[in-house]
C-alpha positions, 0 to 999 in steps of 0.5 A: 500500500503506497497510499489511500484517500479518506474523506477527501484527504490523500494519505501516503504510506512510507516504509522506513528503517526501524531506527528512523527518527520519524518513528519517534511519537508525540511522547518521545518514545521510539515506535514501530509506526507513526502518523503525521497529519502535517505531511499526511503520511503514515510512517511504518518500520520496514521491520514489520510483517505479517499479522502484526503489520496488519494490526499496526496499519489499522491502528495508524489508519485510525489516526488518519480517520481521526484527522480526516473526519475532524474527530480530534476536536471531539476527543479533546472536548470529551476528556481532560487535556492530560489524556488527549494522546492516551484517548486517541491511542485508545480509540486506535487500539480499539479499532486495531484489536476489535474492528474486524469483529465489529 
């Protein structure tokens, strides 16, 4: 997958080396994938494969949906600012873990 469109927003998917600085998330932790709404790009470690890669892609595409559909303001409205990132991650993990069962 090189990219996709969601609600009129075109996103790119780029595989990067596992130590690439773009894989540092908003909390400063090195991760296996990140989504950057400023560049409309999902960055995924080239070390990933199989089912885990699929789960990670669903998680990151959920971040894209939050941005593409303007849902981040809803998350911010519904929880304390200290939990904004954690709430967004919870939503993305929920979709990655249970989306296919729903």
